[in-house]
C-alpha positions, 0 to 999 in steps of 0.5 A: 500500500505504501508503494501506491501512496508513493506513486500517487505523490510522484504523479501529483508532483509531476503534474504540479511541475508540468503546470509550473512550467506551463505558467512560466512559459506563458509568462515568458512568452507574454501569452497571458496578456495576448488578446486581453482587453479591448484593442484597436487595429492599425496597419503600416506599410514597410519596404523591408520588415527584416526579421519582424514576426507575428506577435512581435511587440509594438512599443512607444517610449519603451513600453509595450502597447500592442502586438503585431497580428499579421504580416502580408505582402502587397504585390501591387505596391511591393511592400510588406503590410503589417497589421497591429493591435494596440491596447485601447488604453493607448488610443491617443496617438496622433495621425502623424505618428511614425512607425519604425522597425527597431531591434532590441539590443545588438542581436535581439528581437525586432519590434515596431516602435512608435514615435508620436507626431503633433497632430490633434487627430488621433489614430483609430481602428483601421487607420494606416500609418504613412510615416514608416522606416524599414528595418536596417539590414546588416548586409546592406549596411556592410555592402554600402560601407564596402562600396563607399570604401572602393569609391574612395580608393578609386578617387585617390 
């Protein structure tokens, strides 16, 4: 009978450990805040989104205000269209707000950063941000640097 009790206790311990790991994973991946509360959707068009992914953060002033919900390619304009949901409590962004794709740290994940404008009208559900700055692609920067170096050598 004692071996049965031990088996039950081990089973309960394993179940508690699995639940704890699940809660930790939800906390780390921010799934617990995903879809919580009211939000509105806005879109932005970028020439290059780099490594931006669905569920990447949308931040303003270092504070996460929303998430990327969808990334599509518009073959008519040759641009990536990024759809984002912004939490309703952050509904005071002017219509001339600029969106940039930034990187957290040197090799960190990419996110959309908002820089508020000065207009008196605010973004609302379904609006499109016109002022955007695409992701900086390291290979392009290195290529431009090497190209400028070769031009400098030719002129000397």
